[in-house]
PABAPA-691362 format. One line per field, with one value per residue (C-alpha): x, y, z; residue number from 0; residue in three letters. Coordinates in nm, 4 decimals. Layout:
<atoms>
east = (X | ...)
north = (Y | ...)
up = (Z | ...)
nr = (NUM | ...)
rest = (ALA | ...)
</atoms>
This chain:
<atoms>
east = (-1.2448 | -1.5893 | -1.3748 | -1.3268 | -1.7063 | -1.7919 | -1.6137 | -1.6963 | -2.0606 | -2.0636 | -1.8642 | -2.0968 | -2.4309 | -2.2433 | -2.2069 | -2.5659 | -2.7523 | -2.5356 | -2.3606 | -2.0134 | -1.7743 | -1.4491 | -1.2773 | -0.9238 | -0.6763 | -0.3618 | -0.2943 | -0.3774 | -0.7478 | -0.8386 | -0.7242 | -0.9340 | -1.2126 | -1.1931 | -1.2472 | -1.5078 | -1.6960 | -1.6436 | -1.8510 | -2.0693 | -2.1466 | -2.1586 | -2.4140 | -2.6185 | -2.6636 | -2.7036 | -2.9975 | -3.1648 | -3.1978 | -3.3821 | -3.1091 | -3.0030 | -2.7288 | -2.4851 | -2.6573 | -2.8143 | -2.4670 | -2.3759 | -2.6705 | -2.5447 | -2.2444 | -2.2970 | -2.5591 | -2.2912 | -2.0593 | -2.3199 | -2.4119 | -2.7401 | -2.8678 | -2.8043 | -2.9700 | -3.2496 | -3.3314 | -3.3168 | -3.3928 | -3.0583 | -3.0654 | -3.0180 | -2.9113 | -3.0158 | -3.0516 | -3.0386 | -3.3527 | -3.2824 | -3.4986 | -3.5103 | -3.5709 | -3.5437 | -3.2419 | -3.3068 | -3.2239 | -3.1187 | -3.4989 | -3.5816 | -3.2663 | -3.4054 | -3.7534 | -3.6566 | -3.5164 | -3.8024 | -3.9281 | -3.6218 | -3.6762 | -3.7130 | -3.3813 | -3.4724 | -3.1858 | -3.1115 | -2.9556 | -2.6925 | -2.4017 | -2.5705 | -2.5723 | -2.2121 | -2.1467 | -2.3330 | -2.1063 | -1.8220 | -1.9261 | -2.0335 | -1.6663 | -1.4856 | -1.6685 | -1.5972 | -1.2284 | -1.2382 | -1.3724 | -1.0966 | -0.8390 | -1.0186 | -1.0124 | -0.6350 | -0.5840 | -0.7962 | -0.5819 | -0.2885 | -0.3596 | -0.4505 | -0.1461 | 0.0100 | -0.1588 | -0.0836 | 0.2847 | 0.2678 | 0.0913 | 0.3351 | 0.6088 | 0.4939 | 0.5201 | 0.8461 | 0.7809 | 0.6869 | 0.4316 | 0.6978 | 0.8198 | 0.4422 | 0.3715 | 0.6660 | 0.5554 | 0.2129 | 0.4157 | 0.6181 | 0.2933 | 0.1166 | 0.4599 | 0.4978 | 0.1677 | 0.1767 | 0.4630 | 0.3018 | 0.0259 | 0.2173 | 0.3764 | 0.0653 | 0.0259 | 0.3374 | 0.2875 | -0.0437 | 0.1074 | 0.3698 | 0.1671 | -0.0327 | 0.2969 | 0.4412 | 0.1238 | -0.0544 | -0.2452 | -0.4523 | -0.6494 | -0.7318 | -0.9705 | -1.0309 | -1.0341 | -0.6668 | -0.5815 | -0.6622 | -0.6728 | -0.4362 | -0.3320 | -0.2536 | 0.1018 | 0.3400 | 0.7149 | 0.9655 | 1.1493 | 1.4217 | 1.6425 | 1.6415 | 1.8292 | 2.1535 | 2.0481 | 2.2049 | 1.9579 | 1.6646 | 1.6564 | 1.3467 | 1.2145 | 0.9653 | 0.8212 | 0.7020 | 0.5404 | 0.3273 | 0.3116 | 0.4123 | 0.6667 | 0.8780 | 1.0993 | 1.3693 | 1.6375 | 1.9848 | 2.0406 | 2.2910 | 2.4879 | 2.4675 | 2.2325 | 1.8799 | 1.6499 | 1.4292 | 1.1181 | 0.9714 | 0.6928 | 0.4959 | 0.2796 | 0.0765 | 0.1632 | 0.0879 | 0.3965 | 0.4234 | 0.2040 | 0.3065 | 0.3598 | 0.5134 | 0.7324 | 0.8690 | 1.2743 | 1.4094 | 1.7526 | 1.9566 | 1.9247 | 2.0015 | 1.7326 | 1.7667 | 1.7326 | 1.4534 | 1.1005 | 0.7597 | 0.4453 | 0.1741 | 0.1725 | 0.0509 | 0.2570 | 0.3792 | 0.1555 | -0.1539 | -0.4596 | -0.3411 | -0.2060 | -0.0178 | 0.1134 | 0.4397 | 0.6547 | 0.9762 | 1.2804 | 1.3980 | 1.5250 | 1.4500 | 1.1357 | 1.0256 | 0.8762 | 0.7172 | 0.3808 | 0.0336 | -0.2647 | -0.3907 | -0.6473 | -0.7840 | -0.7009 | -0.4529 | -0.7750 | -0.7679 | -1.1431 | -1.1160 | -0.9350 | -0.9425 | -1.1198 | -1.0130 | -0.6289 | -0.7103 | -0.8939 | -0.5929 | -0.3776 | -0.2007 | -0.1808 | 0.0921 | -0.1258 | 0.1205 | 0.3476 | 0.6249 | 0.5876 | 0.5027 | 0.1882 | 0.1102 | -0.1600 | -0.0987 | 0.0239 | 0.2940 | 0.3804 | 0.4170 | 0.6553 | 0.9270 | 0.8901 | 0.9920 | 1.2290 | 1.4384 | 1.7224 | 1.8899 | 2.1251 | 1.9107 | 1.9474 | 1.5761 | 1.5921 | 1.3153 | 1.2821 | 1.0707 | 0.9577 | 0.8914 | 0.5817 | 0.8304 | 0.8644 | 0.5597 | 0.6477 | 0.5821 | 0.3143 | 0.1613 | 0.2169 | 0.0529 | -0.2482 | -0.2525 | -0.2571 | -0.5250 | -0.7099 | -0.6945 | -0.7061 | -1.0108 | -1.3274 | -1.4002 | -1.6986 | -2.0451 | -2.0524 | -1.7744 | -1.5668 | -1.5196 | -1.2035 | -1.0844 | -0.7211 | -0.5807 | -0.9071 | -0.7791 | -0.7278 | -0.3659 | -0.3372 | 0.0286 | 0.2555 | 0.5273 | 0.5670 | 0.7724 | 0.8890 | 1.0376 | 1.2734 | 1.6448 | 1.7635 | 2.1090 | 2.1322 | 1.9976 | 1.7485 | 1.8337 | 1.5905 | 1.7090 | 1.5662 | 1.4825)
north = (2.2495 | 2.4191 | 2.4743 | 2.1270 | 2.0042 | 2.2343 | 2.0615 | 1.7165 | 1.7823 | 1.9626 | 1.7206 | 1.4276 | 1.6374 | 1.6304 | 1.3120 | 1.2060 | 1.4558 | 1.4371 | 1.1046 | 1.2771 | 1.0456 | 1.1563 | 1.0272 | 0.9365 | 1.0717 | 1.2736 | 1.5390 | 1.8653 | 1.7348 | 1.6140 | 1.9143 | 2.1302 | 1.8980 | 1.8868 | 2.2913 | 2.2764 | 1.9528 | 2.0915 | 2.4270 | 2.2540 | 2.0043 | 2.2699 | 2.5030 | 2.1760 | 2.0769 | 2.4693 | 2.4643 | 2.1322 | 2.2572 | 2.5618 | 2.7908 | 2.7792 | 2.5107 | 2.6848 | 2.8416 | 2.4813 | 2.3746 | 2.6096 | 2.4891 | 2.1735 | 2.2562 | 2.4713 | 2.2070 | 1.9301 | 2.1858 | 2.3495 | 2.2390 | 2.0367 | 2.3845 | 2.5970 | 2.3293 | 2.3059 | 2.6606 | 2.7740 | 3.1616 | 3.3880 | 3.7633 | 4.0896 | 4.3551 | 4.6866 | 5.0563 | 4.9222 | 4.6960 | 4.3100 | 4.1192 | 3.7345 | 3.6023 | 3.2399 | 3.1493 | 3.0333 | 2.6917 | 2.5200 | 2.3776 | 2.7462 | 2.8796 | 2.5545 | 2.6976 | 3.0262 | 2.9535 | 2.7248 | 3.0745 | 3.3067 | 3.6481 | 3.8632 | 4.0396 | 4.4175 | 4.6565 | 4.8106 | 4.4667 | 4.4556 | 4.4404 | 4.1431 | 3.9831 | 4.0345 | 3.8976 | 3.5923 | 3.5325 | 3.5844 | 3.2507 | 3.0176 | 3.1074 | 3.0368 | 2.7378 | 2.6389 | 2.6615 | 2.4485 | 2.1801 | 2.2120 | 2.1714 | 1.8467 | 1.7472 | 1.8060 | 1.5925 | 1.3128 | 1.3691 | 1.3267 | 1.0084 | 0.8815 | 0.9329 | 0.8215 | 0.4871 | 0.5150 | 0.5236 | 0.2044 | 0.0435 | 0.1466 | 0.0457 | -0.2703 | -0.3387 | -0.2059 | 0.1663 | 0.4985 | 0.6808 | 0.8887 | 0.5559 | 0.4480 | 0.7815 | 0.7084 | 0.3503 | 0.4409 | 0.7051 | 0.4755 | 0.1877 | 0.4824 | 0.5048 | 0.1921 | 0.1627 | 0.4432 | 0.3155 | -0.0442 | 0.2059 | 0.3765 | 0.0848 | -0.0913 | 0.2274 | 0.2284 | -0.1253 | -0.0494 | 0.2349 | 0.0107 | -0.2445 | 0.0391 | 0.1794 | -0.2311 | -0.3105 | -0.0483 | -0.2596 | -0.4046 | -0.0506 | -0.0291 | -0.0444 | -0.3200 | -0.0638 | 0.0467 | -0.2952 | -0.3702 | -0.0666 | 0.1210 | 0.4646 | 0.5415 | 0.6073 | 0.3912 | 0.5206 | 0.3359 | 0.4232 | 0.6630 | 0.5522 | 0.3355 | 0.3336 | 0.1381 | -0.2127 | -0.2743 | -0.0369 | -0.3749 | -0.7240 | -0.9457 | -1.2564 | -1.5107 | -1.7215 | -2.0492 | -2.1752 | -1.9023 | -1.6793 | -1.3923 | -1.1099 | -0.8981 | -0.6315 | -0.5471 | -0.2229 | -0.2553 | -0.2048 | -0.0198 | -0.3178 | -0.3539 | -0.6718 | -0.6755 | -0.6435 | -0.3013 | -0.4419 | -0.1928 | -0.3957 | -0.6733 | -0.8215 | -1.1572 | -1.3641 | -1.6403 | -1.8566 | -2.1479 | -2.4336 | -2.7509 | -2.8566 | -2.5308 | -2.4136 | -2.1336 | -2.1590 | -2.1852 | -1.9887 | -1.6463 | -1.4217 | -1.1116 | -0.9268 | -0.8779 | -0.5415 | -0.6125 | -0.4517 | -0.4448 | -0.2186 | -0.3640 | -0.6959 | -0.9944 | -1.3310 | -1.5341 | -1.7949 | -1.7195 | -1.4444 | -1.3023 | -0.9970 | -0.8282 | -0.5311 | -0.4194 | -0.6781 | -0.7049 | -1.0016 | -1.1789 | -1.4685 | -1.6578 | -1.6086 | -1.5620 | -1.2382 | -1.0178 | -0.8734 | -0.8177 | -1.0300 | -1.1207 | -0.9830 | -1.0694 | -0.7745 | -0.4797 | -0.2986 | -0.2968 | -0.3702 | -0.7016 | -0.8675 | -1.2410 | -1.2758 | -1.6121 | -1.5070 | -1.2075 | -1.4796 | -1.7027 | -1.4556 | -1.6640 | -1.9527 | -2.1489 | -2.1053 | -1.9343 | -2.0643 | -1.9968 | -1.6145 | -1.4191 | -1.2511 | -0.9658 | -0.7146 | -0.3917 | -0.1794 | -0.4212 | -0.5242 | -0.1651 | -0.0482 | -0.3657 | -0.2014 | 0.1442 | 0.0817 | -0.2586 | -0.2270 | -0.4338 | -0.6815 | -0.6357 | -0.9293 | -1.1831 | -1.4696 | -1.7253 | -1.9949 | -2.3028 | -2.1805 | -2.3097 | -2.4571 | -2.3259 | -1.9509 | -1.8129 | -1.4254 | -1.4828 | -1.6713 | -1.4333 | -1.1477 | -1.3833 | -1.4032 | -1.0117 | -0.9572 | -1.2101 | -1.0311 | -0.7034 | -0.8482 | -0.6934 | -0.8960 | -0.8941 | -0.6844 | -0.8967 | -0.6163 | -0.5800 | -0.2613 | -0.0316 | 0.1006 | 0.3714 | 0.4451 | 0.7470 | 0.7414 | 0.5026 | 0.6541 | 0.6315 | 0.5815 | 0.4505 | 0.5787 | 0.6500 | 0.7671 | 0.7257 | 1.1189 | 1.0396 | 0.7509 | 0.8189 | 0.8272 | 0.6606 | 0.4496 | 0.5040 | 0.2768 | 0.0866 | -0.1707 | -0.4960 | -0.8196 | -1.1775)
up = (5.8281 | 5.7350 | 5.3677 | 5.3362 | 5.3989 | 5.1689 | 4.9134 | 5.0087 | 5.0336 | 4.6881 | 4.5396 | 4.6640 | 4.5128 | 4.2153 | 4.1621 | 4.3370 | 4.0779 | 3.7732 | 3.7776 | 3.7495 | 3.5584 | 3.4000 | 3.0833 | 3.1355 | 2.8616 | 2.8977 | 3.1426 | 2.9747 | 2.7855 | 3.1430 | 3.3079 | 3.0759 | 3.0528 | 3.4031 | 3.4990 | 3.2511 | 3.3860 | 3.7765 | 3.6606 | 3.4604 | 3.7392 | 4.0064 | 3.7869 | 3.7238 | 4.0987 | 4.1756 | 3.9188 | 4.0692 | 4.3982 | 4.3165 | 4.2501 | 4.6075 | 4.6007 | 4.7624 | 5.0720 | 5.1504 | 5.1420 | 5.3940 | 5.6028 | 5.5671 | 5.6716 | 5.9750 | 6.0805 | 6.0835 | 6.3428 | 6.5282 | 6.9089 | 6.9795 | 7.2036 | 6.8409 | 6.6662 | 6.8717 | 6.7489 | 7.1534 | 7.2201 | 7.2714 | 7.4661 | 7.2021 | 7.3614 | 7.1611 | 7.2418 | 7.6080 | 7.5904 | 7.6380 | 7.3985 | 7.3932 | 7.0245 | 6.8808 | 6.6515 | 6.3091 | 6.2554 | 5.9449 | 5.8365 | 5.8719 | 5.6047 | 5.3561 | 5.4312 | 5.3735 | 5.0374 | 4.9147 | 4.7211 | 4.6655 | 4.6368 | 4.3473 | 4.2971 | 4.1778 | 4.0194 | 4.3384 | 4.4584 | 4.2035 | 4.4631 | 4.6566 | 4.2756 | 4.2196 | 4.5785 | 4.4633 | 4.1449 | 4.4053 | 4.5848 | 4.2997 | 4.1702 | 4.4977 | 4.5189 | 4.1426 | 4.1896 | 4.4891 | 4.2646 | 4.0298 | 4.2639 | 4.3729 | 3.9585 | 3.9214 | 4.1998 | 4.0637 | 3.7356 | 3.9132 | 4.0381 | 3.7561 | 3.6011 | 3.8753 | 3.7868 | 3.3939 | 3.4798 | 3.7224 | 3.4483 | 3.1483 | 3.3951 | 3.4454 | 3.0563 | 3.0854 | 2.8638 | 2.9844 | 2.8130 | 2.5761 | 2.4357 | 2.4115 | 2.2103 | 1.9908 | 1.9058 | 1.8079 | 1.5801 | 1.4439 | 1.3633 | 1.1835 | 0.9935 | 0.8902 | 0.8051 | 0.5365 | 0.3883 | 0.3534 | 0.2055 | -0.0195 | -0.1274 | -0.2673 | -0.4566 | -0.6276 | -0.7214 | -0.8594 | -1.0362 | -1.1519 | -1.3237 | -1.5188 | -1.6500 | -1.7206 | -1.9054 | -2.0734 | -2.2287 | -1.9607 | -1.9843 | -2.3192 | -2.5680 | -2.8094 | -3.0858 | -2.9605 | -2.9458 | -3.2929 | -3.4983 | -3.7161 | -3.6742 | -4.0654 | -3.9989 | -4.2716 | -4.2189 | -4.0794 | -3.7838 | -3.8064 | -3.5375 | -3.2642 | -2.9284 | -2.8625 | -2.9313 | -2.5516 | -2.3606 | -2.3941 | -2.3457 | -2.4357 | -2.2810 | -2.4076 | -2.2066 | -2.4001 | -2.0828 | -1.9665 | -2.2815 | -2.2139 | -2.3376 | -2.0759 | -2.2032 | -1.9340 | -1.8807 | -1.7273 | -1.3591 | -1.1747 | -1.1993 | -1.5693 | -1.5452 | -1.7176 | -1.4075 | -1.4807 | -1.6315 | -1.9021 | -2.0507 | -2.0442 | -2.3032 | -2.3825 | -2.6511 | -2.8803 | -3.0090 | -3.1948 | -3.1729 | -3.1282 | -3.4304 | -3.5377 | -3.2265 | -3.1828 | -3.1761 | -2.8151 | -2.7795 | -2.7514 | -3.0636 | -3.2193 | -3.3718 | -3.7149 | -3.9324 | -4.0853 | -4.0520 | -4.2322 | -4.1281 | -4.2896 | -4.5170 | -4.6059 | -4.5172 | -4.7889 | -4.9378 | -4.7108 | -4.7067 | -4.3506 | -4.2984 | -4.0032 | -3.8702 | -3.7146 | -3.7788 | -3.6795 | -3.7420 | -3.4456 | -3.6827 | -3.9743 | -4.0388 | -3.6589 | -3.6595 | -3.3559 | -3.5327 | -3.4708 | -3.4620 | -3.7926 | -4.0497 | -4.4071 | -4.5894 | -4.5068 | -4.3562 | -3.9551 | -3.9768 | -4.0827 | -3.8053 | -3.6991 | -3.3866 | -3.3475 | -3.3243 | -3.0589 | -2.8103 | -2.8839 | -2.7480 | -2.4625 | -2.6527 | -2.8127 | -3.1864 | -3.4449 | -3.7047 | -3.4826 | -3.4857 | -3.2008 | -3.2249 | -3.0104 | -2.9764 | -3.2031 | -2.9011 | -2.8175 | -3.1594 | -3.2377 | -2.9106 | -3.0229 | -3.3792 | -3.2349 | -3.0038 | -3.0589 | -3.2434 | -3.4863 | -3.2634 | -2.9114 | -2.7733 | -2.7728 | -2.5344 | -2.6333 | -2.3108 | -2.2523 | -1.9326 | -1.5895 | -1.3536 | -1.0417 | -1.1964 | -0.9833 | -1.0672 | -1.4341 | -1.3882 | -1.1787 | -1.4629 | -1.7312 | -1.5047 | -1.4772 | -1.8600 | -1.8893 | -1.6197 | -1.8312 | -2.1648 | -2.3520 | -2.5065 | -2.8997 | -2.8910 | -3.0508 | -3.3387 | -3.5794 | -3.5302 | -3.8300 | -3.7599 | -3.9698 | -4.0354 | -3.8308 | -3.6405 | -3.3751 | -3.0238 | -2.8394 | -2.5080 | -2.4256 | -2.2238 | -2.4699 | -2.8220 | -3.1386 | -3.1640 | -2.7198 | -2.8511 | -2.8554 | -3.1976 | -3.1418 | -3.4237 | -3.8143 | -3.8863 | -4.2350 | -4.3581 | -4.4345 | -4.5505 | -4.4659)
nr = (0 | 1 | 2 | 3 | 4 | 5 | 6 | 7 | 8 | 9 | 10 | 11 | 12 | 13 | 14 | 15 | 16 | 17 | 18 | 19 | 20 | 21 | 22 | 23 | 24 | 25 | 26 | 27 | 28 | 29 | 30 | 31 | 32 | 33 | 34 | 35 | 36 | 37 | 38 | 39 | 40 | 41 | 42 | 43 | 44 | 45 | 46 | 47 | 48 | 49 | 50 | 51 | 52 | 53 | 54 | 55 | 56 | 57 | 58 | 59 | 60 | 61 | 62 | 63 | 64 | 65 | 66 | 67 | 68 | 69 | 70 | 71 | 72 | 73 | 74 | 75 | 76 | 77 | 78 | 79 | 80 | 81 | 82 | 83 | 84 | 85 | 86 | 87 | 88 | 89 | 90 | 91 | 92 | 93 | 94 | 95 | 96 | 97 | 98 | 99 | 100 | 101 | 102 | 103 | 104 | 105 | 106 | 107 | 108 | 109 | 110 | 111 | 112 | 113 | 114 | 115 | 116 | 117 | 118 | 119 | 120 | 121 | 122 | 123 | 124 | 125 | 126 | 127 | 128 | 129 | 130 | 131 | 132 | 133 | 134 | 135 | 136 | 137 | 138 | 139 | 140 | 141 | 142 | 143 | 144 | 145 | 146 | 147 | 148 | 149 | 150 | 151 | 152 | 153 | 154 | 155 | 156 | 157 | 158 | 159 | 160 | 161 | 162 | 163 | 164 | 165 | 166 | 167 | 168 | 169 | 170 | 171 | 172 | 173 | 174 | 175 | 176 | 177 | 178 | 179 | 180 | 181 | 182 | 183 | 184 | 185 | 186 | 187 | 188 | 189 | 190 | 191 | 192 | 193 | 194 | 195 | 196 | 197 | 198 | 199 | 200 | 201 | 202 | 203 | 204 | 205 | 206 | 207 | 208 | 209 | 210 | 211 | 212 | 213 | 214 | 215 | 216 | 217 | 218 | 219 | 220 | 221 | 222 | 223 | 224 | 225 | 226 | 227 | 228 | 229 | 230 | 231 | 232 | 233 | 234 | 235 | 236 | 237 | 238 | 239 | 240 | 241 | 242 | 243 | 244 | 245 | 246 | 247 | 248 | 249 | 250 | 251 | 252 | 253 | 254 | 255 | 256 | 257 | 258 | 259 | 260 | 261 | 262 | 263 | 264 | 265 | 266 | 267 | 268 | 269 | 270 | 271 | 272 | 273 | 274 | 275 | 276 | 277 | 278 | 279 | 280 | 281 | 282 | 283 | 284 | 285 | 286 | 287 | 288 | 289 | 290 | 291 | 292 | 293 | 294 | 295 | 296 | 297 | 298 | 299 | 300 | 301 | 302 | 303 | 304 | 305 | 306 | 307 | 308 | 309 | 310 | 311 | 312 | 313 | 314 | 315 | 316 | 317 | 318 | 319 | 320 | 321 | 322 | 323 | 324 | 325 | 326 | 327 | 328 | 329 | 330 | 331 | 332 | 333 | 334 | 335 | 336 | 337 | 338 | 339 | 340 | 341 | 342 | 343 | 344 | 345 | 346 | 347 | 348 | 349 | 350 | 351 | 352 | 353 | 354 | 355 | 356 | 357 | 358 | 359 | 360 | 361 | 362 | 363 | 364 | 365 | 366 | 367 | 368 | 369 | 370 | 371 | 372 | 373 | 374 | 375 | 376 | 377 | 378 | 379 | 380 | 381 | 382 | 383 | 384 | 385 | 386 | 387 | 388 | 389 | 390 | 391 | 392 | 393 | 394 | 395 | 396 | 397 | 398 | 399)
rest = (MET | LEU | THR | LYS | ARG | ILE | VAL | SER | VAL | LEU | ILE | LEU | CYS | CYS | LEU | LEU | ILE | THR | GLY | CYS | SER | PHE | GLN | LYS | THR | ASP | THR | SER | GLU | LEU | ARG | ALA | SER | GLY | VAL | SER | SER | ALA | THR | SER | GLU | PHE | GLN | SER | ALA | ASP | LYS | VAL | LEU | GLY | GLY | ASN | GLY | TYR | ASP | VAL | LEU | LEU | ALA | VAL | ALA | HIS | GLU | ALA | GLY | ALA | THR | ASP | GLU | LYS | ASP | GLN | GLY | VAL | GLU | GLU | THR | ILE | VAL | SER | ASP | GLY | VAL | THR | GLU | LYS | VAL | GLU | LYS | THR | SER | VAL | THR | ASP | ILE | GLN | ALA | GLU | LYS | GLU | GLU | PRO | PRO | VAL | ILE | GLU | PRO | GLU | ASP | ALA | GLY | GLU | VAL | ALA | GLU | SER | ASP | THR | VAL | GLU | GLU | GLU | ALA | THR | ILE | THR | THR | VAL | GLU | TYR | VAL | GLU | GLY | ASP | VAL | LYS | ALA | TYR | ASN | SER | LYS | LEU | ASP | ASP | TYR | LEU | ALA | SER | LEU | GLY | THR | THR | LEU | GLU | GLU | ALA | GLN | LYS | GLN | ALA | GLU | ASP | ASN | ARG | LYS | ALA | GLU | LYS | ALA | ILE | LEU | ASP | GLU | ILE | LYS | ASN | LYS | GLU | LYS | GLN | TRP | ASP | ASP | LEU | ALA | PRO | THR | THR | HIS | MET | SER | PHE | GLU | GLU | LEU | ILE | GLY | ASP | ASN | GLY | ILE | TYR | GLU | TYR | PRO | GLU | ALA | PHE | PRO | THR | PRO | ASP | THR | TYR | LYS | ILE | ILE | VAL | ASP | LEU | LYS | TYR | GLN | VAL | VAL | MET | VAL | TYR | ALA | LYS | ASP | GLU | LYS | GLY | LYS | TYR | THR | VAL | PRO | VAL | ARG | TYR | MET | LEU | CYS | SER | SER | GLY | ALA | ASP | LYS | THR | GLN | SER | PRO | VAL | GLY | THR | PHE | GLU | MET | LYS | ASP | TYR | ARG | VAL | ARG | PHE | ALA | ARG | PHE | ASN | ASN | THR | ASP | ASN | PHE | GLY | GLN | TYR | TRP | SER | LEU | ILE | THR | GLY | ARG | ILE | TYR | PHE | HIS | SER | VAL | LEU | TYR | THR | SER | LYS | ASN | ALA | SER | ASP | TYR | VAL | SER | SER | THR | TRP | ASN | ASN | LEU | GLY | LYS | ASN | VAL | SER | HIS | GLY | CYS | ILE | ARG | LEU | THR | VAL | PRO | ASP | ALA | ARG | PHE | ILE | TYR | TYR | ASN | MET | ALA | PRO | GLY | THR | VAL | VAL | GLU | ILE | ARG | LYS | GLY | SER | LEU | SER | ASP | LYS | GLU | THR | LYS | GLU | ILE | ARG | GLU | LYS | LEU | LEU | GLU | GLY | LYS | ALA | LYS | VAL | PRO | ASP | LYS | ARG | LEU | LYS | LEU | VAL | PRO | GLY | GLU | ILE | PRO | TYR | THR | ASP | ASN | TRP | SER | ALA | ASP | GLU | VAL | PRO | GLN | GLU | VAL | PRO | PHE | VAL | ASN | GLY | HIS | GLN)
</atoms>
């Protein structure tokens, strides 16, 4: 009975003095924090009571269980060595008065210190038992709440873990799409110098991949060229490269239809009956080529800025103009016989529209001051190189 009163009074003092509150977590965390908190609460209360917290609590408990006569401090008889003597019994008030100035503990009183430590430890253990009971009550309420939701703690934890995995998968997918776009449209991350320059290499390709390796689609509506490879079913659905282009103007439209690329290539030359030059010519059909933007001489420094600014518009004489890196990609990778589909395009084609918008967004601007471009000193940051191209079909240059 006395122990229960001690525990009750101790907890009450801890709550009143320190504002004790328990943060609810899982059982293991709360049990650990409860032990630490209980010890801290007791020590704090003991400090406030001048280091006499436990003695005061004993006095309070003693007062609650004593008779009225004893509480009044009546005299009682003590027999010692045959002598009868009456003394006044110490009351609770006297105990508190005596404890106002705690005695100084000398070194020889080490035994008393050890005894005091034991008392505090016993009180702390009792408090921990109380905290454990509070944890059990909380866990019971938690189980009831989860039951009302039709789940258990284990199921709730599993659902939370599944949610974290799903969120990570979404973030990974976004990152993969961003990385894929960088591979599919490398020109959107290149400098103007590289997009319009000259690498100084004028030899023809040695060989190509087989003609069925790729298929090229030119969309006239959105002025986009898309290269696809085969999927597992042999369909051309795997994107390889996206390019911004300029097709034929209204009076000199590019032909619509499906064609097989011819075997005629030109590295850097002048167009017939004009003063303009172009790089990396690859013949599609008739006199319709893939080629770079225009120059006024066989010198990349003499680029025609308007032909760069017009990429994405149908302003050519029928050919498909491209950036230099994109024209180079076709020049080395598209074997004669590769299928080229030139289509009108459709307003309802949201996928191609999105490709166009992203290509325009990454399009470099013409510098205010004309660049001096030295052949062979142009940077190369593309994601492929000529020596990596499969040598499956030997190149033999044909004619227009």
